N, C-alpha and C positions, 0 to 999 in steps of 0.2 A: 777399433780398426777406425781411422778416419778417412781412409780411400780402399777402394774395392776395385777388382780389374773384370772389366766387361766382356764378356764371352765371345759375342760378337765380332769384336776389333781388336780386341786385346789393351786399350788404351784403359787409363786409371780416371776413375770418376768420383768426384766428393761428396757428400750427403747434399748438399745443395743441387749437384747436377741430379740425382735420384730424384728429389722432391717436384724438381721440374719437369719429369717425364719416367713417372713411376711404372707404369702399364709398360715402358720400352726395356726397362731393365730387369723388372719382377724376375726370379727364378733362373736370371743369368749372370750371377755376380760371382767372384771367386776371390780368395785370399790372394793378395799381390805375392804373397812369399811362399805359401805352402800349396794354394792351387784348390783348397779344399773348398764346396760351396757355401757362398756366403748371403747373408739377408741383410736387409736394413733394419735398425730400431731407432724409432723414433725418441725426440728428446722426452724428457720428464723434469716437471717442476713442481715440488710440491713440497711441504713441511719436512718430509723423511727423506726425499730424493731428489738430486738437483743433477741431472745427467743430460749432456749435450747428445744430439743424435750421431749415432756411429753406426758401423759396420758389425755383424758377429760372425763367427765361422765355428767348426769342429775342427779346429787345426789339427795337423799333425804333429806328433810328440816333439817339441822342443822350439814350435816356430815361434819366432819371438813377436808376431802379433796377436799372439792368443789372449783372449779377454775373457774366455769363457770357463763356469766354474758349473758342477753338476750341484743342481739345488740340492739343500739336506732334506727338502721332501720328494725323496727318489720316484718313489710312485707315486702320483698324485690321485686321491681319492675324494670323493664328495666331501667328506669331513676333516680333510686335511690333518688327517693321522697315520700313526704311522702303519704301514700296510697288513693286515690281519687278515686269515680264513678261517673258516670254523672247521674244527676237526671230521675228518671223512667217517662217512660211517662203517661201521664196526666190518661191515660185510668186504671191505675192501682194505688193500694191506695199508698199515699207519706209517707208510714211510713219506708221507708228504706230498703234496700236490704237484703233479708232473715231475714224480722222480720215482714211481713205483710202474713197474709192468702191467699193475693193475691199477691206474690213475685214477681219481675219483671221476664221476661224473660232474659237468655242468650243469647247473640248474634243476627241477624237480626238485619234491618236497625233501628229500635226504642226501640232495648233493650240493656243491658249494654254490654259492653266488657267482653269476656268470662274469660281472665286473671286475669282482676281487681275484677271479681265477685268471682273467686276461692281464690286471695288473702284474700278478705274480709271473706270469708265463712270459711277459716282456722284458721282466727285471731277468730272467735266464736268458733270454735271446739276446739282451744286449749285453751281457756277457761274456755269451759264448754262441755265435751264429747258427753253429750248428747241435745246439740243445735238444732239437728235438727229433735228431736221428740216433737216438738212443734206446730204440726199441720202445718207447711208453705205449701204451694204449690209450685211447680216445673215447669216452662215449658221451654225448652231449643229447641231453632231452628236453624238450619242451615245457614249459609250466604243467600242461596237459599230460605228461608222461611220452607225449610222442618223441620217438629218436631220431635227431637229425642227424647226426655224426655217430658213427662208430668205425674205430680200427686203428689202424697207426697214426699216432700222433705226427707223424712225419709226412704222411700223405696229404693233411688237410693244412699244416702251417706254411706260407707261401710270403715270401722276400717281395715287397713291390718291384725288384730290380728282376723277377724272375716271374712274372706274370706273363703269361702268353693263353693264345685263345682256348686251351684245356679248359682253363678256369673260367671260362666266361658262364653265368648262369647259373653256378654251382654253388654251395655254401661252402664259404673256406677262410680260414683266421689269416689275415693278412696283417705284415707288421714293414715299417721301415721308418722313416725319418721325414719330419715334413720339413721343408725349407722356407716356405712363405703362405702367407695368409690372404686373401681375397675375398673381401666383402663387396657383392653386387647388389645395389638397392637400386629398386622399380616404383613405379608412380603406385604402385599397389604393394603395401608391406608384406604383403603375404605371399607376394611373388620373389622376395628378396632372396639372395643366394648366400651360400659359404662355401668358399672353395679352400680346403687344405692343400698344398700345393708339392709335389716332393721335389719340384725343380721348375724346369719351363713348363709354364701351365699348357703350353701348344702342344709339347709332344710328350712330355713324361706324366704319370700317373697322377690323379688328383683323387683326394676323398670330397664328394658332393654331401653337403648338409642343406637340406631345405630349411624356410624359416621357422617351422613349428619344432622342428630337430636342433636347429639356433637356440632359440629360446631354451628348450631341455638341455643342451649341452652347457649352457653358459650358468643354469641354475645346478646341475648335478656337479659341476667341475668349480664353481663359485668363482669364473673367470670374471675379472672384472674388466678385463681388455683381451680380448681376441687374439691380439698382436704376441701375447705371450707362450702362443703355439709355435710361432716360428721358432724352428731348430730343436723342436720336441720331439721325441720318439713316440710313435705310436703303436698300436695295435687292436685291429678290429674283426669282428663277425660278421661277417655280409657277403655281399655279392658283387663281382666284377661285369662291368659293361665295357663297350669299345664304340667310340665315333667312327664315324665314316673316314675320319682322317689318321683312324689306327692309335687313338688315344685312350688307355684303359682309365676308367672311372669305377672307383669304388663304394659302395652303397651300404646303407645300415638301416634296420627298421625303428632301430630306438637308442638313446643315448647309453644307456648301459650295456650297449655293445662294442662300445671303443674305449680305449684308455689311453692315458698319457705319461711319460717321463718329462716334466719341463726342467728347463735350464735358467740360469740366471746369470746375469752379468758380472764379473768379478775382476 
């Protein structure tokens, strides 16, 4: 799309408008035709790609402005290979991760790798938002064997639109869609911040990534450009905080506790 609608006053803007005042427009753009959230996509000029700046969106079915296609690498992992998980321990039902009443544990010496498990759960949730409400059981162990979560999967899986005060300071599995990415740089690089915003960064939830986590995230997911996370689905194992203005912020301890599904421009 070469134009997007500015939510604040409903006027159409182009990519030049956006670049002149990105902070004003970030997280407040819509597709002019179907009204879905939109984001800015910067120009790329290389030997393999020559693309002008534009806007992207997850359009409603049939929207004539649609430009997105799901990346063939549906679930992104550090090796950029097809998503795989280890076979469950024989003491668990072999029906597959997240599909059995006795779903395997995450972490621990005989459990699934937590990042692989999160990627697979995200795939299920993106196909069926009610996937976690099928009676599955969850057991989450730390590497030390300490139990972090145990009970019904549905009690721990929270969409970003459903975050409330009852989710504060406790460990949950949050998921949703990133709309825009904002890198904030300071005089001391150790203070740099990365914000993965669900929409309006002033009001809607965001994932906060500090400088150390940013470096780990880039390495783990082979991210040449963090803007590739705009429009991506995500899932994370972490905690929610709340600002004095009522905005929820999600936090993770390590990059292995977050996973993505990226989208490409088609």
